[in-house]
C-alpha positions as CSV (number, residue, x, y, z in Angstrom):
1,X,1.5,2.2,-21.6
2,X,0.5,-1.2,-22.8
3,X,-2.5,-1.9,-20.6
4,X,-2.5,-5.4,-19.0
5,X,-5.6,-5.1,-16.8
6,X,-8.1,-2.4,-15.8
7,X,-10.0,-2.6,-12.5
8,X,-13.3,-0.8,-12.4
9,X,-15.0,0.3,-9.2
10,X,-17.9,2.6,-8.3
11,X,-18.4,4.5,-5.1
12,X,-21.7,6.0,-4.0
13,X,-22.0,8.2,-1.0
14,X,-18.3,9.0,-0.5
15,X,-16.9,7.9,2.8
16,X,-20.3,7.1,4.1
17,X,-21.5,5.0,1.2
18,X,-20.7,1.8,-0.7
19,X,-18.0,0.6,-3.1
20,X,-18.4,-2.2,-5.6
21,X,-16.1,-3.5,-8.3
22,X,-17.6,-4.2,-11.6
23,X,-16.5,-7.9,-11.5
24,X,-17.9,-8.4,-8.0
25,X,-15.2,-9.4,-5.4
26,X,-15.5,-6.0,-3.6
27,X,-19.0,-5.1,-2.6
28,X,-19.1,-3.4,0.7
29,X,-20.1,-0.4,2.7
30,X,-17.5,2.3,3.5
31,X,-17.5,4.3,6.7
32,X,-15.6,7.2,8.3
33,X,-13.2,6.0,10.9
34,X,-14.0,7.0,14.5
35,X,-10.9,9.1,14.6
36,X,-12.4,11.3,11.9
37,X,-15.8,11.6,13.5
38,X,-17.5,8.5,12.1
39,X,-18.9,5.4,13.6
40,X,-16.1,3.2,12.2
41,X,-18.6,0.6,11.2
42,X,-17.2,-0.2,7.8
43,X,-14.0,-0.3,5.8
44,X,-12.5,3.1,4.8
45,X,-10.5,4.2,1.8
46,X,-7.2,4.2,3.7
47,X,-7.7,0.6,4.7
48,X,-8.3,-0.3,1.1
49,X,-5.3,1.6,-0.1
50,X,-3.1,0.1,2.6
51,X,-4.2,-3.4,1.6
52,X,-3.6,-2.7,-2.1
53,X,-0.3,-1.0,-1.6
54,X,1.1,-3.8,0.7
55,X,0.1,-6.5,-1.9
56,X,1.5,-4.5,-4.8
57,X,4.8,-3.7,-3.0
58,X,5.1,-7.4,-2.0
59,X,4.9,-8.4,-5.7
60,X,7.5,-5.7,-6.5
61,X,9.7,-7.3,-3.7
62,X,9.4,-10.6,-5.5
63,X,10.4,-9.0,-8.8
64,X,13.4,-7.3,-7.1
65,X,14.5,-10.5,-5.5
66,X,14.4,-12.3,-8.8
67,X,16.4,-9.5,-10.5
68,X,19.0,-9.6,-7.7
69,X,19.1,-13.4,-7.4
70,X,17.9,-13.3,-3.8
71,X,15.5,-15.5,-1.8
72,X,12.8,-13.7,0.2
73,X,11.8,-16.5,2.5
74,X,8.5,-16.1,4.2
75,X,8.3,-12.3,3.7
76,X,5.6,-9.9,4.9
77,X,4.7,-6.4,3.9
78,X,2.6,-4.0,6.1
79,X,1.5,-0.7,4.7
80,X,0.5,2.1,7.2
81,X,-1.6,4.8,5.4
82,X,-2.2,7.9,7.4
83,X,-4.5,10.8,6.5
84,X,-4.1,14.3,7.9
85,X,-4.3,17.9,7.0
86,X,-1.8,20.3,5.5
87,X,-1.1,23.8,6.7
88,X,-3.5,24.9,4.0
89,X,-6.2,22.7,5.5
90,X,-6.2,20.2,2.6
91,X,-6.3,16.5,3.2
92,X,-3.0,14.7,2.7
93,X,-1.8,11.1,2.9
94,X,1.5,9.6,4.1
95,X,2.7,6.0,3.9
96,X,5.0,3.8,5.9
97,X,6.0,0.4,4.3
98,X,7.4,-2.2,6.7
99,X,8.9,-5.3,5.2
100,X,10.1,-8.4,6.9
101,X,12.5,-10.3,4.5
102,X,14.0,-13.2,6.4
103,X,15.7,-14.6,3.2
104,X,17.9,-11.6,2.5
105,X,21.6,-12.3,2.7
106,X,22.2,-9.2,4.9
107,X,20.7,-6.0,6.1
108,X,22.3,-4.2,3.2
109,X,20.7,-6.7,0.8
110,X,17.3,-6.3,2.5
111,X,17.6,-2.5,2.1
112,X,18.6,-2.9,-1.5
113,X,15.6,-5.2,-2.2
114,X,13.3,-2.6,-0.6
115,X,14.7,0.3,-2.6
116,X,14.5,-1.7,-5.8
117,X,10.9,-2.7,-5.0
118,X,10.1,1.0,-4.4
119,X,11.4,1.7,-8.0
120,X,9.4,-1.2,-9.5
121,X,6.1,-0.9,-7.6
122,X,3.4,1.0,-9.5
123,X,1.9,2.2,-6.3
124,X,5.2,3.6,-5.2
125,X,5.7,5.3,-8.5
126,X,2.2,6.8,-8.5
127,X,2.8,8.3,-5.0
128,X,6.4,9.4,-5.6
129,X,6.7,13.2,-5.0
130,X,3.0,13.3,-4.0
131,X,3.1,11.8,-0.5
132,X,5.8,11.0,2.0
133,X,6.7,7.3,1.9
134,X,9.0,5.8,4.5
135,X,10.5,2.3,3.9
136,X,11.4,0.2,7.0
137,X,13.3,-3.1,6.9
138,X,12.2,-5.2,9.9
139,X,14.7,-7.6,11.3
140,X,12.1,-9.6,13.1
141,X,8.4,-9.9,13.2
């Protein structure tokens, strides 16, 4: 791999601690969500992952649209990141990616753009065969 950029972040205290990037834009407390027994009084890792995945997938959609000579219009991507337990009592993630692509020529083209973005997106590639990822093309907001 020819490295283009490396992000560096440090977490202290796990899910009840603090995260900070070395260059400063992220500097916040993290907290367990209420659904997992916490107070829900801070950001949690799944929220950070959902934010990062939706932004990365959005950029992959732009690359896919350019490759396929398509317009995206005022598109939006929402990532749903769920955490649960396996039968073996291990923690496991699952992702649902919803994309609204009003500039696509057709539903078929919208689906093609989403599938191509899933191939291009480094977050999608990193999670492939590791977590369930569902892609949904939204026809309206």
